[in-house]
KEKE-455588 format. One record per atom (N, C-alpha, C): x, y, z; residue in one letter. Coordinates in pm, whole numbers, plus 32768, in hexadecimal, padded with zeros to 4 digits. Layout:
N
XYZA ...
***
This chain:
161
5739D45EDF7BX 5796D3FBDF49X 575DD370DF65X 5768D31EDF02X 5735D297DF0DX 5795D242DF60X 5761D1F5DFBDX 57B3D1A1E013X 57CBD11CDFCCX 5847D106DFA6X 5869D087DF67X 588FD023DFD4X 589ACFA7DFADX 58C5CF41E00EX 594CCF64E04AX 59A7CF8FDFF4X 5A2DCFAFE024X 5A29D025E084X 59DED08EE064X 59D2D100E0BDX 5992D0D8E142X 592DD082E13BX 58ECD054E1B6X 5951D009E20DX 59A3CFB6E1D1X 5A08CF6BE21CX 5A6BCFCCE25DX 5A97D032E214X 5AF6D093E24BX 5AB8D0E0E2BFX 5A3AD108E2B0X 59F6D14EE31CX 59E8D0F3E395X 59C1D078E37DX 59B1D018E3E9X 5A36D004E432X 5AA1CFF1E3EAX 5B23CFD8E428X 5B5AD055E46DX 5B39D0CBE43AX 5B6AD146E47AX 5B2ED157E505X 5AB3D128E517X 5A73D135E598X 5A8AD0BEE5F5X 5AC4D055E5C0X 5AD7CFDCE610X 5B54CFE8E666X 5B4ECFA7E6D7X 5BC3CF9DE72BX 5BFCCF12E713X 5C70CF0EE6D9X 5CAFCE8FE6BAX 5D1CCE78E722X 5D0ACE15E779X 5D6ECDFFE7E0X 5DF2CDCFE7A3X 5E5DCE02E7DAX 5EE1CDD5E7AFX 5F04CD58E7FDX 5F4ACCFCE7BFX 5F71CC85E809X 5FD1CCA8E879X 5FC2CC63E8E9X 601ECC79E95AX 60A6CC41E936X 610FCC7DE96BX 6193CC47E94DX 61A0CBBAE984X 61D6CB64E934X 61E9CADAE960X 625ACAD6E9C6X 6258CA6FEA14X 62C3CA5DEA76X 6347CA53EA2BX 63A1CAABEA4BX 6424CAA9EA09X 648BCA65EA63X 645BCA0EEAB8X 64B4C9C7EB14X 647AC93EEB31X 64D1C8E4EB55X 64A6C85EEB7CX 648DC85CEC11X 642BC811EC38X 640CC802ECC5X 6477C7ACED07X 64A3C7D5ED7CX 6508C78AEDC7X 64C1C729EE26X 64A1C6B4EDF5X 645AC650EE45X 64ABC62AEEC1X 652FC62BEEB5X 6584C607EF28X 6572C667EF9DX 654BC6E2EF81X 6537C745EFEBX 64ADC73AF02AX 6458C6E3EFF6X 63D0C6D3F028X 63BFC659F083X 6423C603F088X 6414C583F0CEX 63FEC592F164X 6436C5F9F1A0X 6427C60DF231X 6394C616F259X 6347C669F215X 62B8C677F236X 6268C5FEF207X 6293C5BDF19BX 624FC543F170X 6257C4D6F1DAX 62C4C4D4F225X 62D4C46CF28CX 626DC479F2FCX 622CC4ECF306X 61C5C501F36CX 613DC4C7F343X 612FC49FF2C7X 60B1C46BF295X 609AC3DBF2C2X 601CC3B3F2D2X 5FFEC326F2EBX 602FC2D1F274X 604AC255F28DX 6082C1FCF226X 602FC1FBF1A4X 5FADC1EFF1B0X 5F58C1EBF138X 5F65C26CF0E7X 5F6FC2DCF12CX 5F7CC35CF0E6X 6008C36CF0A9X 606CC331F0E7X 60F2C334F0AAX 60F1C2E6F027X 60AAC276F025X 60A0C229EFA8X 6057C279EF3DX 5FEBC2BBEF62X 5FA2C310EF03X 5FF9C384EED3X 6048C3BAEF2EX 60A1C428EF0AX 610AC3FAEEA4X 613DC382EEB5X 619CC34CEE53X 615CC341EDC9X 60DEC31CEDC5X 6095C314ED46X 6083C3A0ED0AX 6067C403ED5FX 6059C48DED2FX 60DDC4BEECF5X 614AC4A0ED38X 61CEC4C9ED07X 61E8C48BEC7EX 61C4C40DEC6EX 61D4C3CBEBECX 6180C412EB81X 6106C43AEBA5X 60B1C483EB46X 60F1C508EB1EX 6126C550EB7FX 6166C5D0EB62X 61E0C5BDEB09X 622FC558EB27X 62A6C53EEAD5X 6280C51BEA45X 620CC4DBEA33X 61DDC4B8E9ACX 6199C52EE967X 617DC597E9B3X 6138C60AE979X 60A1C602E981X 606DC5A3E9CDX 5FDCC595E9DFX 5FADC5ECEA54X 5FB6C66DEA42X 5F9EC6CBEAB0X 5F0BC6D2EADAX 5EB0C6C5EA7BX 5E22C6C7EAA1X 5DFEC64DEAF5X 5E32C5D9EACFX 5E1AC561EB20X 5E59C570EBAAX 5ED0C5AAEBADX 5F13C5C0EC2EX 5EC0C61DEC86X 5E89C685EC4BX 5E37C6E3EC98X 5DBBC6A0ECD2X 5D7FC647EC86X 5D08C600ECB8X 5D2DC5ACED32X 5D9EC56AED2DX 5DCBC518ED9EX 5DF5C570EE14X 5E34C5E0EDF6X 5E62C63AEE60X 5DEFC679EEACX 5D7EC68AEE6AX 5D09C6C3EEAEX 5CE3C66DEF27X 5CE2C5EAEF13X 5CC2C58EEF81X 5D2FC590EFEBX 5DADC58AEFC0X 5E1DC589F01FX 5E21C609F073X 5E07C67AF033X 5E07C6F9F07DX 5D92C702F0DFX 5D23C6C3F0BCX 5CAFC6C6F116X 5CCDC67AF197X 5D16C60CF18EX 5D35C5BDF205X 5DB6C5E8F24AX 5E08C636F204X 5E89C665F23BX 5E9CC6F9F21BX 5E44C750F24EX 5E47C7DDF225X 5EC5C829F24EX 5F0DC7F7F2B0X 5F83C83EF2E1X 6007C800F2B4X 6004C7B4F248X 6081C77AF217X 60BAC7D4F1ABX 612BC811F1C8X 6168C872F16DX 618BC836F0E7X 61BCC7BBF0E6X 61E8C77FF069X 6174C75FF00BX 6102C737F043X 608DC721EFEFX 6060C7A5EFB1X 6066C810EFFEX 6041C894EFCAX 60A1C8C2EF5CX 6122C8A5EF6DX 6185C8C7EF06X 6167C878EE87X 614BC7F6EE94X 6127C7A5EE1FX 60ADC7DFEDD9X 604AC806EE27X 5FD0C83FEDEEX 5FEEC8C1EDA5X 603CC917EDE2X 6060C996EDA2X 60ABC97EED20X 6106C91FED21X 6155C902ECA9X 60FBC8CCEC39X 60A1C871EC5BX 6046C83AEBF6X 5FECC8A9EBBFX 5FBCC901EC16X 5F69C971EBE8X 5FBAC9CDEB8BX 6034C9E4EBACX 608ACA37EB58X 609BC9F7EAD0X 60AFC974EACDX 60C4C92DEA4FX 6047C92DE9F6X 5FD0C938EA30X 5F57C940E9DDX 5F32C9D0E9BFX 5F84CA30E9ECX 5F6ECABCE9CAX 5F1FCB0CEA2FX 5F08CAD7EAA5X 5EBBCB1EEB0BX 5F1DCB5FEB6EX 5F51CBD1EB48X 5FB6CC17EB97X 5F7DCC4BEC1AX 5F02CC7AEC18X 5EC5CCADEC93X 5EACCC3CECF6X 5E78CBCDECC5X 5E64CB58ED1AX 5EE8CB25ED52X 5F50CB27ECFFX 5FD5CAFBED2CX 6007CB56ED9BX 5FF0CBD8ED8EX 601ACC36EDF5X 5FD0CC1BEE78X 5F4ECC03EE6FX 5EFDCBE7EEE7X 5F2ECB68EF2DX 5F4BCB00EEE1X 5F7CCA83EF1DX 6008CA93EF56X 605CCAE0EF12X 60E3CAF9EF45X 60DCCB46EFC9X 607CCBA1EFD2X 6067CBECF04EX 603ACB8DF0BEX 5FE2CB30F09EX 5FB7CACCF101X 602CCA76F12DX 607FCA4DF0CEX 60F6C9FCF0EFX 6150CA49F14EX 6161CAC7F132X 61B8CB1BF184X 6184CB29F212X 6101CB2DF221X 60C7CB43F2A6X 60BBCAC4F2FAX 60DECA52F2C2X 60D5C9D5F30FX 6148C9CCF374X 6133C97FF3DEX 619AC976F447X 620EC919F424X 6203C8CDF3B6X 6270C871F393X 62B4C89FF312X 631FC85CF2F0X 6366C87EF276X 63EEC8B9F295X 642DC8EEF22FX 64B3C925F23DX 64C0C9A3F1E8X 6539C9CFF1D1X 654ECA4CF187X 651FCA41F0F6X 650EC9C8F0C5X 64DFC9B9F03BX 6454C9F5F029X 63FEC9E9F08EX 6378CA23F07FX 6381CABCF074X 63E4CAFAF0B5X 63F8CB8BF0A6X 642DCBABF01BX 648CCB5AEFECX 64C2CB70EF65X 6452CB60EEFEX 6403CAF8EF0DX 6396CADDEEB0X 6331CB51EEB1X 630BCB7EEF28X 62ADCBEEEF34X 62E9CC6BEEF4X 6367CC82EF09X 63ABCCF5EECDX 63A8CCEEEE35X 63C2CC78EDFFX 63C2CC64ED6EX 6337CC7CED33X 62D2CC46ED74X 6249CC58ED44X 621ECCEBED52X 6249CD2BEDBEX 622ACDBAEDCFX 6268CE0CED5EX 62E2CDEAED39X 6324CE31ECCAX 62D5CE1DEC49X 62ACCDA3EC2DX 625ECD88EBB4X 61DACDD5EBB4X 61A4CDEFEC2BX 6127CE3BEC39X 613ECED1EC3AX 61BBCEFAEC3FX 61D9CF89EC43X 61CFCFC4ECCEX 61C9CF71ED34X 61C4CFA0EDBFX 6254CFACEDF2X 6293D01AEDD0X 6321D030EDEEX 633CD038EE85X 62E8D07EEED4X 6303D082EF65X 6303CFF7EFA6X 62A3CFA3EF81X 629FCF1BEFB8X 6319CECCEF88X 633BCEDAEF0BX 63B0CE95EED5X 642DCEBAEF24X 6440CF3AEF3AX 64B7CF68EF85X 64B7CF35F015X 6444CF3EF056X 643BCF11F0E1X 645FCE7DF0EDX 6425CE2BF097X 6440CD9BF09DX 64CECD7AF071X 6501CDC3F012X 658CCDB1EFE8X 65EBCDCFF05BX 65CCCE34F0AAX 661DCE52F120X 661BCDDFF184X 65A8CD9EF194X 659FCD29F1EDX 65F9CCB9F1BAX 65F5CCA3F138X 6647CC38F0FCX 66DBCC58F10EX 6701CCD3F0F4X 678ECCF9F103X 67BBCCECF193X 6764CD0FF1F1X 6785CD05F27FX 6795CC73F2AAX 6744CC19F272X 674FCB8BF294X 67D5CB54F266X 6804CB81F1F3X 6889CB5FF1C4X 689BCAD7F186X 6831CA88F17AX 6842CA01F142X 6820C9F9F0ADX 67FBCA69F071X 67D9CA6CEFE3X 681DCAE4EFA1X 689DCAEEEFB5X 68E6CB65EF85X 68DDCB77EEEDX 68F5CB0CEEA2X 68F3CB16EE10X 6868CB3CEDDFX 6802CAFDEE17X 6779CB1BEDF0X 6753CBAAEE13X 6781CBD9EE87X 6765CC63EEB1X 67A7CCC6EE52X 6825CCAAEE2BX 686ACD04EDCDX 6822CD07ED46X 67F8CC93ED15X 67B2CC8DEC95X 672ECCD9EC9BX 66E6CCCAED09X 6667CD10ED18X 667FCDA7ED23X 66E8CDCCED67X 670BCE5AED72X 6728CE95ECE8X 676BCE49EC93X 6785CE77EC09X 6702CE84EBBBX 66A8CE23EBCDX 6624CE2CEB8BX 65D9CEA8EBB9X 65E3CEC7EC38X 65A2CF3DEC6EX 65DBCFBCEC31X 665ECFC2EC25X 669ED037EBE7X 6673D047EB55X 666BCFD9EB0CX 663DCFDEEA80X 65AED011EA79X 655DCFE5EAD5X 64CED00AEAD6X 64BDD0A0EAEEX 6514D0D8EB42X 6509D166EB64X 6533D1BEEAEFX 6585D18CEA95X 65B6D1DEEA25X 6555D1DFE9B2X 
***
């Protein structure tokens, strides 16, 4: 059989691995829940962080990621910077990178129950149900994010069906 251009394209595409786009963030970042860890930053870094937040709000996630790389290098244990990084990565379609950064945020010594909620949400988007459940239990136990915990629990139930 003669290989036509169209047949060649079909054969080529049949053997290709075409990545599916990662699910976009279906939630807004709660900047108000990040201020506690931001207050631990040096003044110059707080100013840079405000600029990063403005970039994220405008949808300039790649520019935000470039700035966050420097901020994370000088402040590797700041949970809120890691959450910002994870969110920006999620918005550009890097779900695996977002999960890694959310895990780093979770392991930092500062922050609040929001970092657990955020990690749980990113775990759910990654299909890591055990991590999602574990972190959701932490959020429910903290008790300061009841509505968010209920909504995430509903998302988890939908995902399982």
